A tleap script that builds the chain and sets N, CA, C and O, in Angstrom:
source leaprc.protein.ff14SB
mol = sequence {
  NMET LEU LEU PHE ARG SER GLU GLN HIE VAL
  ASP ARG TRP CYS GLN GLN TRP ASN ARG PRO
  ARG GLY ALA THR MET THR LEU ASN GLN GLY
  TRP ARG LEU ALA ARG GLU TRP TYR ASN ASP
  ARG LEU SER ALA GLU TRP ARG PRO LYS THR
  GLU ALA GLU ALA ARG ALA ALA LEU THR ARG
  ILE GLY LEU VAL GLY GLU PHE TRP ARG LEU
  ASN CGLY
}
set mol.1.N position { 138.018 -24.722 31.188 }
set mol.1.CA position { 137.098 -25.379 30.313 }
set mol.1.C position { 137.902 -26.010 29.182 }
set mol.1.O position { 138.791 -25.384 28.604 }
set mol.2.N position { 137.576 -27.238 28.887 }
set mol.2.CA position { 138.190 -27.957 27.780 }
set mol.2.C position { 137.115 -28.298 26.765 }
set mol.2.O position { 135.969 -28.562 27.128 }
set mol.3.N position { 137.482 -28.292 25.508 }
set mol.3.CA position { 136.551 -28.653 24.437 }
set mol.3.C position { 136.947 -30.010 23.870 }
set mol.3.O position { 138.125 -30.280 23.639 }
set mol.4.N position { 135.953 -30.855 23.651 }
set mol.4.CA position { 136.170 -32.200 23.132 }
set mol.4.C position { 135.245 -32.461 21.955 }
set mol.4.O position { 134.194 -31.835 21.820 }
set mol.5.N position { 135.654 -33.396 21.107 }
set mol.5.CA position { 134.862 -33.757 19.927 }
set mol.5.C position { 133.652 -34.616 20.269 }
set mol.5.O position { 132.619 -34.539 19.603 }
set mol.6.N position { 133.782 -35.433 21.308 }
set mol.6.CA position { 132.736 -36.403 21.615 }
set mol.6.C position { 132.865 -36.863 23.063 }
set mol.6.O position { 133.856 -36.571 23.733 }
set mol.7.N position { 131.866 -37.574 23.528 }
set mol.7.CA position { 131.906 -38.156 24.871 }
set mol.7.C position { 133.063 -39.162 24.970 }
set mol.7.O position { 133.716 -39.256 26.009 }
set mol.8.N position { 133.311 -39.905 23.898 }
set mol.8.CA position { 134.410 -40.873 23.880 }
set mol.8.C position { 135.764 -40.152 24.014 }
set mol.8.O position { 136.679 -40.653 24.667 }
set mol.9.N position { 135.871 -38.992 23.398 }
set mol.9.CA position { 137.097 -38.201 23.512 }
set mol.9.C position { 137.304 -37.761 24.960 }
set mol.9.O position { 138.429 -37.782 25.460 }
set mol.10.N position { 136.238 -37.367 25.626 }
set mol.10.CA position { 136.318 -36.998 27.046 }
set mol.10.C position { 136.848 -38.189 27.852 }
set mol.10.O position { 137.765 -38.047 28.662 }
set mol.11.N position { 136.256 -39.357 27.616 }
set mol.11.CA position { 136.669 -40.554 28.360 }
set mol.11.C position { 138.138 -40.889 28.125 }
set mol.11.O position { 138.857 -41.216 29.070 }
set mol.12.N position { 138.590 -40.811 26.875 }
set mol.12.CA position { 140.000 -41.098 26.567 }
set mol.12.C position { 140.925 -40.104 27.255 }
set mol.12.O position { 141.958 -40.489 27.803 }
set mol.13.N position { 140.555 -38.821 27.227 }
set mol.13.CA position { 141.379 -37.785 27.851 }
set mol.13.C position { 141.488 -38.035 29.352 }
set mol.13.O position { 142.578 -37.970 29.920 }
set mol.14.N position { 140.368 -38.318 29.982 }
set mol.14.CA position { 140.369 -38.563 31.433 }
set mol.14.C position { 141.241 -39.770 31.776 }
set mol.14.O position { 141.989 -39.747 32.753 }
set mol.15.N position { 141.138 -40.811 30.974 }
set mol.15.CA position { 141.946 -42.007 31.220 }
set mol.15.C position { 143.428 -41.700 31.005 }
set mol.15.O position { 144.269 -42.092 31.814 }
set mol.16.N position { 143.745 -41.004 29.925 }
set mol.16.CA position { 145.137 -40.685 29.609 }
set mol.16.C position { 145.794 -39.856 30.707 }
set mol.16.O position { 146.952 -40.093 31.053 }
set mol.17.N position { 145.071 -38.895 31.252 }
set mol.17.CA position { 145.631 -37.988 32.239 }
set mol.17.C position { 145.257 -38.360 33.678 }
set mol.17.O position { 145.547 -37.624 34.621 }
set mol.18.N position { 144.609 -39.517 33.822 }
set mol.18.CA position { 144.223 -40.020 35.143 }
set mol.18.C position { 143.446 -38.961 35.928 }
set mol.18.O position { 143.768 -38.652 37.075 }
set mol.19.N position { 142.429 -38.423 35.288 }
set mol.19.CA position { 141.585 -37.382 35.879 }
set mol.19.C position { 140.156 -37.915 35.998 }
set mol.19.O position { 139.697 -38.657 35.130 }
set mol.20.N position { 139.458 -37.539 37.063 }
set mol.20.CA position { 138.050 -37.943 37.163 }
set mol.20.C position { 137.223 -37.195 36.126 }
set mol.20.O position { 137.518 -36.052 35.778 }
set mol.21.N position { 136.204 -37.849 35.651 }
set mol.21.CA position { 135.326 -37.207 34.680 }
set mol.21.C position { 134.382 -36.265 35.414 }
set mol.21.O position { 133.711 -36.664 36.365 }
set mol.22.N position { 134.337 -35.037 34.975 }
set mol.22.CA position { 133.425 -34.056 35.549 }
set mol.22.C position { 132.181 -33.942 34.689 }
set mol.22.O position { 131.877 -34.838 33.901 }
set mol.23.N position { 131.481 -32.867 34.837 }
set mol.23.CA position { 130.275 -32.622 34.059 }
set mol.23.C position { 130.661 -32.141 32.660 }
set mol.23.O position { 131.727 -31.560 32.457 }
set mol.24.N position { 129.792 -32.390 31.727 }
set mol.24.CA position { 129.984 -31.897 30.363 }
set mol.24.C position { 128.759 -31.098 29.963 }
set mol.24.O position { 127.672 -31.262 30.516 }
set mol.25.N position { 128.968 -30.229 28.987 }
set mol.25.CA position { 127.853 -29.486 28.406 }
set mol.25.C position { 128.134 -29.329 26.924 }
set mol.25.O position { 129.284 -29.387 26.489 }
set mol.26.N position { 127.105 -29.134 26.174 }
set mol.26.CA position { 127.275 -28.901 24.749 }
set mol.26.C position { 127.708 -27.452 24.535 }
set mol.26.O position { 127.594 -26.621 25.436 }
set mol.27.N position { 128.198 -27.163 23.345 }
set mol.27.CA position { 128.535 -25.773 23.027 }
set mol.27.C position { 127.303 -24.887 23.135 }
set mol.27.O position { 127.381 -23.753 23.608 }
set mol.28.N position { 126.166 -25.414 22.694 }
set mol.28.CA position { 124.923 -24.648 22.785 }
set mol.28.C position { 124.588 -24.329 24.243 }
set mol.28.O position { 124.195 -23.205 24.556 }
set mol.29.N position { 124.739 -25.294 25.121 }
set mol.29.CA position { 124.476 -25.043 26.540 }
set mol.29.C position { 125.462 -24.022 27.103 }
set mol.29.O position { 125.077 -23.172 27.906 }
set mol.30.N position { 126.719 -24.094 26.694 }
set mol.30.CA position { 127.705 -23.119 27.148 }
set mol.30.C position { 127.346 -21.712 26.707 }
set mol.30.O position { 127.467 -20.758 27.475 }
set mol.31.N position { 126.902 -21.592 25.462 }
set mol.31.CA position { 126.492 -20.288 24.949 }
set mol.31.C position { 125.261 -19.772 25.708 }
set mol.31.O position { 125.197 -18.601 26.081 }
set mol.32.N position { 124.292 -20.659 25.928 }
set mol.32.CA position { 123.091 -20.257 26.666 }
set mol.32.C position { 123.438 -19.849 28.088 }
set mol.32.O position { 122.876 -18.885 28.608 }
set mol.33.N position { 124.355 -20.565 28.723 }
set mol.33.CA position { 124.761 -20.220 30.082 }
set mol.33.C position { 125.432 -18.848 30.113 }
set mol.33.O position { 125.143 -18.037 30.993 }
set mol.34.N position { 126.315 -18.589 29.170 }
set mol.34.CA position { 126.986 -17.278 29.120 }
set mol.34.C position { 125.973 -16.152 28.927 }
set mol.34.O position { 126.051 -15.123 29.599 }
set mol.35.N position { 125.033 -16.340 28.023 }
set mol.35.CA position { 124.003 -15.304 27.801 }
set mol.35.C position { 123.153 -15.105 29.036 }
set mol.35.O position { 122.888 -13.974 29.444 }
set mol.36.N position { 122.728 -16.202 29.626 }
set mol.36.CA position { 121.863 -16.140 30.814 }
set mol.36.C position { 122.596 -15.451 31.973 }
set mol.36.O position { 122.009 -14.640 32.690 }
set mol.37.N position { 123.859 -15.774 32.147 }
set mol.37.CA position { 124.606 -15.312 33.310 }
set mol.37.C position { 125.085 -13.879 33.168 }
set mol.37.O position { 125.131 -13.136 34.148 }
set mol.38.N position { 125.444 -13.485 31.943 }
set mol.38.CA position { 126.121 -12.196 31.766 }
set mol.38.C position { 125.363 -11.186 30.916 }
set mol.38.O position { 125.877 -10.090 30.689 }
set mol.39.N position { 124.179 -11.502 30.444 }
set mol.39.CA position { 123.492 -10.606 29.504 }
set mol.39.C position { 123.240 -9.206 30.064 }
set mol.39.O position { 123.201 -8.242 29.300 }
set mol.40.N position { 123.070 -9.076 31.361 }
set mol.40.CA position { 122.786 -7.763 31.951 }
set mol.40.C position { 123.920 -7.270 32.852 }
set mol.40.O position { 123.721 -6.348 33.644 }
set mol.41.N position { 125.084 -7.863 32.740 }
set mol.41.CA position { 126.183 -7.592 33.662 }
set mol.41.C position { 126.641 -6.128 33.635 }
set mol.41.O position { 127.097 -5.619 34.659 }
set mol.42.N position { 126.534 -5.453 32.513 }
set mol.42.CA position { 126.983 -4.065 32.427 }
set mol.42.C position { 125.882 -3.059 32.737 }
set mol.42.O position { 126.115 -1.851 32.691 }
set mol.43.N position { 124.711 -3.537 33.046 }
set mol.43.CA position { 123.598 -2.663 33.378 }
set mol.43.C position { 123.809 -2.024 34.751 }
set mol.43.O position { 124.339 -2.655 35.665 }
set mol.44.N position { 123.394 -0.783 34.883 }
set mol.44.CA position { 123.485 -0.099 36.179 }
set mol.44.C position { 122.614 -0.782 37.233 }
set mol.44.O position { 122.877 -0.663 38.429 }
set mol.45.N position { 121.573 -1.501 36.788 }
set mol.45.CA position { 120.659 -2.184 37.712 }
set mol.45.C position { 121.103 -3.609 38.037 }
set mol.45.O position { 120.399 -4.329 38.745 }
set mol.46.N position { 122.272 -4.025 37.523 }
set mol.46.CA position { 122.714 -5.402 37.734 }
set mol.46.C position { 122.861 -5.713 39.219 }
set mol.46.O position { 123.267 -4.873 40.021 }
set mol.47.N position { 122.521 -6.935 39.545 }
set mol.47.CA position { 122.747 -7.462 40.889 }
set mol.47.C position { 123.037 -8.951 40.736 }
set mol.47.O position { 122.597 -9.572 39.769 }
set mol.48.N position { 123.759 -9.516 41.663 }
set mol.48.CA position { 124.039 -10.954 41.571 }
set mol.48.C position { 122.741 -11.752 41.600 }
set mol.48.O position { 121.760 -11.344 42.222 }
set mol.49.N position { 122.749 -12.885 40.925 }
set mol.49.CA position { 121.578 -13.765 40.947 }
set mol.49.C position { 121.408 -14.369 42.332 }
set mol.49.O position { 122.381 -14.680 43.019 }
set mol.50.N position { 120.174 -14.525 42.716 }
set mol.50.CA position { 119.914 -15.256 43.954 }
set mol.50.C position { 120.172 -16.735 43.671 }
set mol.50.O position { 120.273 -17.148 42.515 }
set mol.51.N position { 120.274 -17.504 44.710 }
set mol.51.CA position { 120.465 -18.940 44.530 }
set mol.51.C position { 119.311 -19.551 43.743 }
set mol.51.O position { 119.531 -20.399 42.877 }
set mol.52.N position { 118.084 -19.129 44.036 }
set mol.52.CA position { 116.916 -19.646 43.317 }
set mol.52.C position { 116.972 -19.270 41.832 }
set mol.52.O position { 116.642 -20.086 40.972 }
set mol.53.N position { 117.387 -18.046 41.536 }
set mol.53.CA position { 117.506 -17.617 40.139 }
set mol.53.C position { 118.593 -18.410 39.408 }
set mol.53.O position { 118.425 -18.791 38.250 }
set mol.54.N position { 119.698 -18.650 40.098 }
set mol.54.CA position { 120.786 -19.415 39.500 }
set mol.54.C position { 120.355 -20.849 39.230 }
set mol.54.O position { 120.633 -21.391 38.160 }
set mol.55.N position { 119.686 -21.460 40.185 }
set mol.55.CA position { 119.189 -22.836 39.985 }
set mol.55.C position { 118.213 -22.898 38.812 }
set mol.55.O position { 118.281 -23.809 37.987 }
set mol.56.N position { 117.319 -21.940 38.743 }
set mol.56.CA position { 116.339 -21.922 37.649 }
set mol.56.C position { 117.037 -21.772 36.302 }
set mol.56.O position { 116.646 -22.416 35.329 }
set mol.57.N position { 118.063 -20.931 36.237 }
set mol.57.CA position { 118.807 -20.735 34.992 }
set mol.57.C position { 119.483 -22.031 34.570 }
set mol.57.O position { 119.392 -22.423 33.407 }
set mol.58.N position { 120.152 -22.696 35.487 }
set mol.58.CA position { 120.820 -23.953 35.157 }
set mol.58.C position { 119.821 -25.001 34.686 }
set mol.58.O position { 120.090 -25.736 33.736 }
set mol.59.N position { 118.685 -25.072 35.337 }
set mol.59.CA position { 117.656 -26.039 34.951 }
set mol.59.C position { 117.110 -25.732 33.565 }
set mol.59.O position { 116.932 -26.646 32.760 }
set mol.60.N position { 116.841 -24.463 33.272 }
set mol.60.CA position { 116.344 -24.084 31.937 }
set mol.60.C position { 117.308 -24.513 30.842 }
set mol.60.O position { 116.893 -24.916 29.755 }
set mol.61.N position { 118.577 -24.423 31.135 }
set mol.61.CA position { 119.599 -24.742 30.149 }
set mol.61.C position { 119.806 -26.253 30.043 }
set mol.61.O position { 120.406 -26.737 29.083 }
set mol.62.N position { 119.312 -26.983 31.020 }
set mol.62.CA position { 119.463 -28.437 31.018 }
set mol.62.C position { 120.695 -28.907 31.764 }
set mol.62.O position { 121.133 -30.044 31.587 }
set mol.63.N position { 121.260 -28.041 32.597 }
set mol.63.CA position { 122.426 -28.400 33.394 }
set mol.63.C position { 121.937 -28.858 34.756 }
set mol.63.O position { 121.768 -28.061 35.679 }
set mol.64.N position { 121.717 -30.137 34.857 }
set mol.64.CA position { 121.155 -30.734 36.071 }
set mol.64.C position { 122.075 -31.859 36.534 }
set mol.64.O position { 122.942 -32.310 35.785 }
set mol.65.N position { 121.888 -32.293 37.736 }
set mol.65.CA position { 122.699 -33.368 38.297 }
set mol.65.C position { 123.566 -32.853 39.426 }
set mol.65.O position { 123.577 -31.660 39.733 }
set mol.66.N position { 124.285 -33.767 40.033 }
set mol.66.CA position { 125.090 -33.452 41.229 }
set mol.66.C position { 126.083 -32.324 40.983 }
set mol.66.O position { 126.223 -31.439 41.826 }
set mol.67.N position { 126.767 -32.337 39.863 }
set mol.67.CA position { 127.774 -31.311 39.573 }
set mol.67.C position { 127.180 -29.918 39.569 }
set mol.67.O position { 127.817 -28.973 40.032 }
set mol.68.N position { 125.972 -29.776 39.055 }
set mol.68.CA position { 125.344 -28.469 38.881 }
set mol.68.C position { 124.520 -28.040 40.089 }
set mol.68.O position { 123.965 -26.941 40.107 }
set mol.69.N position { 124.439 -28.899 41.091 }
set mol.69.CA position { 123.669 -28.564 42.285 }
set mol.69.C position { 124.386 -27.484 43.063 }
set mol.69.O position { 125.588 -27.586 43.309 }
set mol.70.N position { 123.671 -26.464 43.449 }
set mol.70.CA position { 124.249 -25.391 44.236 }
set mol.70.C position { 124.074 -25.688 45.712 }
set mol.70.O position { 123.216 -26.485 46.090 }
set mol.71.N position { 124.863 -25.065 46.531 }
set mol.71.CA position { 124.740 -25.269 47.982 }
set mol.71.C position { 123.350 -24.881 48.438 }
set mol.71.O position { 122.740 -23.949 47.912 }
set mol.72.N position { 122.865 -25.605 49.416 }
set mol.72.CA position { 121.598 -25.222 50.005 }
set mol.72.C position { 120.500 -26.189 49.838 }
set mol.72.O position { 119.387 -25.947 50.306 }
savepdb mol mol.pdb
quit
């Protein structure tokens, strides 16, 4: 994960290093994703998310589009 100041900074970095532009998320979305994904990880009842649960979590956070699409 790389942190950038702006969308323009992302574009400059990709051009400078000749890398394709991937998906971006805000810091708030990153924090929400971490909480959503790991909030119960240490619980004895923890189980991996189903594909449907994972898709719903990404959608709630606003992470949509081809990059965030899960298999299936």
